MIFI-652481 format. One record per residue (C-alpha): x, y, z. Coordinates in pm, whole numbers, plus 50000, padded with zeros to 5 digits. Layout:
N
       u       v       w
       X       Y       Z
...
This chain:
78
       u       v       w
   47460   66577   52842
   47281   66836   53035
   46943   66991   52912
   46801   67280   53094
   46471   67452   53008
   46291   67761   53173
   45968   67721   53374
   45740   67956   53558
   45889   67869   53888
   46276   67817   53775
   46510   67600   53544
   46449   67246   53510
   46772   67046   53455
   46817   66685   53304
   47134   66508   53294
   47186   66231   53031
   47506   65984   53050
   47585   65790   52767
   47876   65563   52889
   48017   65329   52636
   47715   65338   52399
   47933   65375   52114
   48194   65135   52173
   48003   64822   52030
   48003   65001   51688
   48400   64997   51705
   48371   64620   51744
   48442   64590   52130
   48261   64270   52299
   48046   64338   52596
   48303   64223   52801
   48556   64495   52665
   48312   64768   52696
   48248   64685   53063
   48631   64691   53134
   48649   65015   52957
   48362   65181   53150
   48286   64977   53442
   47956   64996   53647
   48128   65172   53918
   48220   65459   53704
   47860   65502   53625
   47774   65496   53950
   48039   65746   54086
   47923   65981   53822
   47570   65943   53933
   47665   66028   54290
   47881   66324   54192
   47602   66478   53972
   47355   66415   54270
   47608   66589   54523
   47676   66882   54275
   47325   66952   54178
   47187   66938   54510
   47458   67164   54638
   47372   67417   54361
   46993   67407   54451
   47076   67524   54792
   47235   67859   54674
   47112   67938   54312
   46776   68051   54435
   46926   68312   54663
   47140   68438   54384
   46831   68481   54154
   46649   68652   54420
   46958   68905   54472
   46989   68944   54104
   46626   69031   54051
   46544   69214   54375
   46451   69541   54192
   46185   69377   53956
   46072   69096   54177
   46065   69141   54556
   46117   68830   54747
   45823   68662   54877
   45773   68668   55273
   45809   68334   55429
   45470   68357   55616
């Protein structure tokens, strides 16, 4: 689940992953849950999300500046 909220300086995005939390209610044992959703899957998902949002953080600010250049002039870097 991704939750975003606006702030004065941009969007804050929080990601929450609930992997296998509902499986024990179906009667699965902890070992069966681990086989269904192994730790490596969670680590891979974490790495994917980190890479994806790091990439997005590098170009989304430029898109925002370009789309709002008429009402918000870009700040000078000095």
